[in-house]
C-alpha positions as a Markdown table, in Angstrom:
| # | Residue | x | y | z |
|---|---|---|---|---|
| 1 | Gly | 0.0 | 0.0 | 0.0 |
| 2 | Ala | 1.1 | 3.6 | -0.7 |
| 3 | Ser | -0.1 | 7.1 | 0.0 |
| 4 | Arg | 1.8 | 8.4 | -3.0 |
| 5 | Glu | 3.0 | 7.1 | -6.4 |
| 6 | Met | 6.1 | 4.9 | -6.5 |
| 7 | Thr | 9.3 | 6.8 | -7.3 |
| 8 | Glu | 11.7 | 5.9 | -10.0 |
| 9 | Ser | 14.3 | 4.9 | -7.5 |
| 10 | Glu | 11.8 | 2.6 | -5.7 |
| 11 | Tyr | 10.9 | 1.0 | -9.0 |
| 12 | Glu | 14.6 | 0.5 | -9.8 |
| 13 | Leu | 15.0 | -1.2 | -6.4 |
| 14 | Cys | 12.2 | -3.6 | -7.3 |
| 15 | Lys | 13.9 | -4.4 | -10.6 |
| 16 | Lys | 17.2 | -5.1 | -8.8 |
| 17 | Asn | 15.3 | -7.7 | -6.7 |
| 18 | Asn | 13.7 | -9.3 | -9.8 |
| 19 | Val | 10.3 | -7.7 | -9.4 |
| 20 | Gln | 9.6 | -6.1 | -12.8 |
| 21 | Asn | 6.0 | -6.6 | -13.7 |
| 22 | Ile | 4.2 | -4.3 | -11.3 |
| 23 | Thr | 0.6 | -3.0 | -11.5 |
| 24 | Lys | -0.6 | 0.1 | -9.8 |
| 25 | Leu | -4.1 | 0.1 | -8.4 |
| 26 | Gln | -5.7 | 3.3 | -7.1 |
| 27 | Ile | -8.1 | 2.3 | -4.3 |
| 28 | Gly | -9.4 | 5.6 | -3.1 |
| 29 | Tyr | -8.5 | 9.0 | -1.6 |
| 30 | Asp | -7.3 | 10.4 | 1.7 |
| 31 | Gly | -6.8 | 13.8 | 3.1 |
| 32 | Ile | -4.0 | 15.1 | 5.2 |
| 33 | Thr | -5.6 | 17.1 | 8.0 |
| 34 | Ile | -4.1 | 19.7 | 10.3 |
| 35 | Ala | -6.1 | 19.2 | 13.6 |
| 36 | Asn | -6.2 | 20.4 | 17.2 |
| 37 | His | -8.4 | 20.0 | 20.3 |
| 38 | Arg | -12.0 | 21.3 | 20.0 |
| 39 | Asp | -11.5 | 23.4 | 23.2 |
| 40 | Ala | -8.7 | 25.3 | 21.4 |
| 41 | Pro | -9.1 | 28.0 | 18.7 |
| 42 | Lys | -9.8 | 26.7 | 15.3 |
| 43 | Phe | -7.2 | 27.5 | 12.7 |
| 44 | His | -7.9 | 28.8 | 9.2 |
| 45 | Phe | -4.8 | 28.4 | 7.1 |
| 46 | Ser | -3.6 | 29.4 | 3.7 |
| 47 | Leu | -0.9 | 27.3 | 2.1 |
| 48 | Asp | 1.5 | 30.1 | 2.5 |
| 49 | Gln | 0.8 | 30.2 | 6.3 |
| 50 | Leu | 1.3 | 26.5 | 6.5 |
| 51 | Tyr | 4.7 | 26.9 | 4.7 |
| 52 | His | 5.8 | 29.4 | 7.3 |
| 53 | Ala | 4.7 | 27.0 | 10.1 |
| 54 | Ile | 6.6 | 23.9 | 8.8 |
| 55 | Gly | 9.1 | 25.1 | 6.2 |
| 56 | Asn | 12.8 | 24.9 | 6.9 |
| 57 | Lys | 13.7 | 28.3 | 5.3 |
| 58 | Ile | 12.0 | 31.6 | 4.8 |
| 59 | Ser | 12.7 | 34.8 | 3.0 |
| 60 | Glu | 13.6 | 38.0 | 5.0 |
| 61 | Asn | 15.0 | 41.2 | 3.6 |
| 62 | Gly | 15.8 | 39.5 | 0.4 |
| 63 | Lys | 17.8 | 36.7 | 2.0 |
| 64 | Leu | 17.1 | 33.0 | 2.7 |
| 65 | Ile | 17.3 | 32.4 | 6.4 |
| 66 | Asp | 16.3 | 29.7 | 8.9 |
| 67 | Asn | 12.7 | 29.7 | 9.8 |
| 68 | Asn | 12.4 | 32.1 | 12.8 |
| 69 | Lys | 8.6 | 31.9 | 13.3 |
| 70 | Gln | 8.3 | 30.7 | 16.9 |
| 71 | Leu | 4.8 | 31.8 | 17.8 |
| 72 | Trp | 1.7 | 31.4 | 15.7 |
| 73 | Ser | 1.2 | 35.1 | 15.9 |
| 74 | Asp | 4.5 | 35.5 | 14.2 |
| 75 | Ile | 2.8 | 34.1 | 11.1 |
| 76 | Ser | -0.5 | 36.0 | 11.4 |
| 77 | Ala | -2.1 | 38.4 | 13.8 |
| 78 | Asp | -5.2 | 36.2 | 13.5 |
| 79 | Phe | -3.4 | 33.4 | 15.2 |
| 80 | Pro | -2.9 | 33.1 | 19.0 |
| 81 | Pro | 0.4 | 34.1 | 20.6 |
| 82 | Val | 1.4 | 30.6 | 21.6 |
| 83 | Pro | 4.5 | 28.6 | 20.5 |
| 84 | Ile | 4.2 | 26.7 | 17.2 |
| 85 | Arg | 4.1 | 23.0 | 18.1 |
| 86 | Ile | 3.1 | 20.6 | 15.5 |
| 87 | Tyr | 3.2 | 16.8 | 15.8 |
| 88 | Gly | 3.6 | 15.0 | 12.5 |
| 89 | Pro | 5.0 | 12.1 | 10.5 |
| 90 | Ser | 8.6 | 11.1 | 10.0 |
| 91 | Ile | 10.4 | 12.4 | 7.0 |
| 92 | Thr | 10.4 | 8.9 | 5.4 |
| 93 | Ser | 6.6 | 8.7 | 5.3 |
| 94 | Gly | 4.4 | 9.3 | 2.3 |
| 95 | Thr | 2.6 | 12.0 | 4.3 |
| 96 | Ser | 5.8 | 14.0 | 4.5 |
| 97 | Asp | 6.3 | 13.6 | 0.8 |
| 98 | Ile | 2.8 | 15.2 | 0.2 |
| 99 | Leu | 3.5 | 18.0 | 2.6 |
| 100 | Ile | 6.8 | 18.8 | 0.7 |
| 101 | Ser | 5.2 | 18.5 | -2.7 |
| 102 | Ile | 2.1 | 20.6 | -2.0 |
| 103 | Ile | 3.2 | 23.1 | 0.7 |
| 104 | Ile | 7.0 | 23.4 | 0.6 |
| 105 | Ala | 8.0 | 22.8 | -3.0 |
| 106 | Pro | 5.9 | 25.6 | -4.7 |
| 107 | His | 7.1 | 28.1 | -2.1 |
| 108 | Cys | 10.8 | 27.1 | -2.6 |
| 109 | His | 10.6 | 27.2 | -6.4 |
| 110 | Arg | 9.2 | 30.7 | -6.1 |
| 111 | Leu | 12.1 | 31.7 | -3.7 |
| 112 | Arg | 14.6 | 30.1 | -6.0 |
| 113 | Lys | 13.6 | 32.6 | -8.7 |
| 114 | Glu | 13.2 | 35.6 | -6.4 |
| 115 | Leu | 16.4 | 35.1 | -4.5 |
| 116 | Ser | 18.5 | 33.3 | -7.2 |
| 117 | Leu | 19.1 | 30.4 | -4.8 |
| 118 | Asn | 22.0 | 28.1 | -5.6 |
| 119 | Gln | 21.5 | 24.3 | -5.6 |
| 120 | Leu | 22.5 | 23.9 | -1.9 |
| 121 | Gln | 20.2 | 26.7 | -0.8 |
| 122 | Phe | 17.3 | 25.2 | -2.7 |
| 123 | Ala | 17.9 | 21.8 | -1.3 |
| 124 | Glu | 17.9 | 23.2 | 2.3 |
| 125 | Cys | 14.7 | 25.0 | 1.5 |
| 126 | Met | 13.0 | 21.8 | 0.4 |
| 127 | Asn | 12.8 | 20.4 | 3.9 |
| 128 | Ile | 10.5 | 20.4 | 6.9 |
| 129 | Arg | 11.9 | 22.4 | 9.8 |
| 130 | Thr | 13.9 | 20.6 | 12.5 |
| 131 | Asp | 14.2 | 23.3 | 15.2 |
| 132 | Gly | 11.6 | 21.7 | 17.5 |
| 133 | Ser | 8.5 | 23.5 | 16.3 |
| 134 | Phe | 7.7 | 20.5 | 14.2 |
| 135 | Lys | 8.0 | 17.2 | 16.1 |
| 136 | Ala | 8.2 | 14.1 | 14.0 |
| 137 | Val | 6.7 | 11.2 | 16.0 |
| 138 | Gly | 7.0 | 8.4 | 13.4 |
| 139 | Glu | 4.1 | 7.0 | 11.6 |
| 140 | Asn | 1.8 | 6.3 | 14.6 |
| 141 | Asp | -1.1 | 8.6 | 14.1 |
| 142 | Asn | -2.8 | 7.3 | 17.2 |
| 143 | Leu | 0.1 | 8.7 | 19.2 |
| 144 | Ile | -0.4 | 12.1 | 17.6 |
| 145 | Val | -4.2 | 12.0 | 18.5 |
| 146 | His | -3.3 | 11.2 | 22.1 |
| 147 | Lys | -0.9 | 14.1 | 22.3 |
| 148 | Leu | -3.5 | 16.5 | 21.0 |
| 149 | Ile | -6.0 | 15.3 | 23.6 |
| 150 | Leu | -3.5 | 16.0 | 26.4 |
| 151 | Asp | -2.1 | 19.2 | 25.0 |
| 152 | His | -4.7 | 21.7 | 23.7 |
| 153 | Thr | -2.0 | 24.2 | 22.4 |
| 154 | Ser | -0.6 | 21.7 | 19.9 |
| 155 | Leu | -1.6 | 20.7 | 16.3 |
| 156 | Gly | -1.2 | 17.4 | 14.6 |
| 157 | Ile | -0.9 | 16.2 | 11.0 |
| 158 | Phe | -2.5 | 12.9 | 10.1 |
| 159 | Gly | -4.9 | 11.2 | 7.7 |
| 160 | Tyr | -8.5 | 12.2 | 7.6 |
| 161 | Asn | -9.8 | 8.9 | 9.1 |
| 162 | Phe | -8.1 | 9.6 | 12.4 |
| 163 | Leu | -9.9 | 13.0 | 12.5 |
| 164 | Ser | -13.3 | 11.5 | 11.6 |
| 165 | Asn | -12.8 | 8.8 | 14.2 |
| 166 | Asn | -12.1 | 11.4 | 16.9 |
| 167 | Asp | -14.3 | 14.3 | 15.8 |
| 168 | Thr | -15.9 | 14.6 | 19.2 |
| 169 | Val | -12.6 | 15.9 | 20.7 |
| 170 | Leu | -10.7 | 17.1 | 17.7 |
| 171 | Gln | -11.4 | 19.6 | 14.9 |
| 172 | Gly | -9.8 | 20.0 | 11.5 |
| 173 | Ser | -8.4 | 23.3 | 10.3 |
| 174 | Thr | -9.5 | 24.8 | 7.1 |
| 175 | Ile | -7.0 | 25.3 | 4.2 |
| 176 | Asn | -7.9 | 28.1 | 1.8 |
| 177 | Asn | -11.3 | 28.2 | 3.5 |
| 178 | Ile | -12.0 | 24.6 | 2.7 |
| 179 | Ser | -12.7 | 22.1 | 5.5 |
| 180 | Pro | -11.5 | 18.5 | 5.3 |
| 181 | Asp | -14.4 | 16.1 | 4.7 |
| 182 | Ser | -15.2 | 13.1 | 2.5 |
| 183 | Gly | -16.7 | 15.3 | -0.2 |
| 184 | Thr | -13.9 | 17.9 | -0.5 |
| 185 | Ile | -11.3 | 15.1 | -0.3 |
| 186 | Phe | -12.9 | 13.1 | -3.1 |
| 187 | Asn | -13.4 | 16.1 | -5.4 |
| 188 | His | -9.9 | 17.4 | -4.7 |
| 189 | Ser | -11.1 | 20.9 | -3.6 |
| 190 | Tyr | -9.4 | 20.3 | -0.2 |
| 191 | Pro | -5.7 | 21.2 | -1.0 |
| 192 | Leu | -4.2 | 18.2 | 0.9 |
| 193 | Ser | -6.3 | 15.5 | -0.8 |
| 194 | Arg | -4.2 | 12.6 | -2.1 |
| 195 | Pro | -4.9 | 9.3 | -3.9 |
| 196 | Leu | -4.2 | 6.0 | -2.3 |
| 197 | Phe | -2.6 | 3.1 | -4.1 |
| 198 | Val | -1.8 | -0.6 | -3.9 |
| 199 | Tyr | 1.1 | -2.0 | -6.0 |
| 200 | Val | 0.8 | -5.6 | -7.1 |
| 201 | Lys | 3.5 | -7.9 | -8.2 |
| 202 | Lys | 2.1 | -9.9 | -11.1 |
| 203 | Glu | 4.5 | -12.8 | -10.9 |
| 204 | Arg | 3.9 | -15.5 | -8.5 |
């Protein structure tokens, strides 16, 4: 199973292990949600604001610098003045790949043109921040849910099913004024909608 398409390097690894006849089956859709406790303020994000929350680098005075946004209010006056603390997946997960491709990559490509970034600067930009504001907790979404129940000032990133199964205590943030639900995920109007796949080896 996969929450993103197989990469060329992964396909080459299959071939090296004598698995060459592979079929991709799309089995449905999922949405990556940004959620917090229902007793906390609900967040309404733009993709640009999400970049400034999780991105590794930002632009300041025409230069590329380490992300210095420490409080939510540093990103928007509409956000509370509390520390940015987001629990999310490990960098090796398909969810992180989607965050990078949808939130981080477009912003970094724009900065590459605006600031004439070199290859190393661009590579540094194309990462999720590691200064502690984003806390990777592996691929155990139940653990993230548990942390949000205990800590009402934190946000978590996980698949929509974990939000729908805990919607009495958690709420999903909107992105570009669109809430995550089965309809917006299926029709791709929710920005963090993604297809789900199963890859099948045809040989016995």
